[in-house]
N, C-alpha and C positions, 0 to 999 in steps of 0.2 A: 401328924403330918396330913396333910389334904391330899386327898387321892383325886384323880380326875373323875372318878364317880361322884365324889362328895362336891366338887366344883359343879359337876352336871346336875346334880340334885339342888344346889344352892342356886343356879340359874333357872331352874324348873319353878322352885319355890318364888323366886322374884318375879318371874312371869304371873303366876297366880295371885301374887300380892298387888302387881300393878293392874291387873283384871279388876282389883276392886277400888281402884282409884278413877273418879270420873272427872272428865273434862266438864268445869263450872258451866260452860255454854252449850254443849251438847250433852244430851244424857247417854253417852257412851263411855265406856272405860277407855282411858288413853292407850292401853296396848292395842286394843281391836281399833281404835281410831287411828292407829297407825303413827302415834307420836313418839315411838320408842324406836330408835334406829338401832341401837345394839346395846348388850349386857355382857358384860365381860368379868369374869370373878377370878381374882389372882388368887395364887395359892395361898397368899398370908390373910385371905378373907375379905379382900377390898374388893368392894363392887363399884364396877366403872358402868354407868349408864350413859348412854348419848341419846339424848332425845332431842324434840323440838315442840313448838306451840303451834296451834291452828293459824295465829297471827302474831308476828313480830311485836305488836304492842298491846298484847294480851293484858287486861289489867288485872287480872288474876294469876300473873306469873309466879309471882313471889310465894303465893300461897300454894299453888299446884307443885313448885319445885320442893316445899317444905314438906308438903304432905309425902313425895315419893322418898325424899331422905328419911323421914322419920318412919315411914312404915317398911323399907327396905332395911333399915337398921335393925329392925326386929327380927328378920330372918335369921334362924338359927346358923350358925358359923360365919356370918358377916361380921367383919371386924369396923369396916368404916364404909362410907359410902361417898362416892364421886359423882354428882350428876353434871353431866356436860351439856349445855344447852348450845343447840347449833340450828341454823337456818339454812344450812346447805347440806342436802337438797331441800329447798322450801316444800312444806307440807302442801299437799292436796288432796282431795278425795279419793283420788286412785291407790292411796297409801290404806285406805279403810280394809277390814276384812270383808269378803263378800257377804258374810252373815250380816255384818253392820250395814252394809248398803241396802241389804234387803230389809232389815228392822227399819231402815230410815224411810224405805221407798224410793231409793235413788237406783235401783236396779229393775 
């Protein structure tokens, strides 16, 4: 049986995993870039990840989504991955972490 602590650990492991996936156009990981809106792990191990892209017409969208799917599926306890792509709200640089804004010289 999956406990709330197990779910919390899986969600933390997913965050660590997403911090190793980089946007192909900006040298920043997709989590700190603010592209990940929500991570929800269900008791059966299904990971639901709601995310966006920096631009709706991103030419690397398929590759990025596939990378998220493949890497999150490797997290211990995850049985399946649903990546939900949304553009509401649209991404803008205010969604970036303060550290990322500093690193990119935008602050």
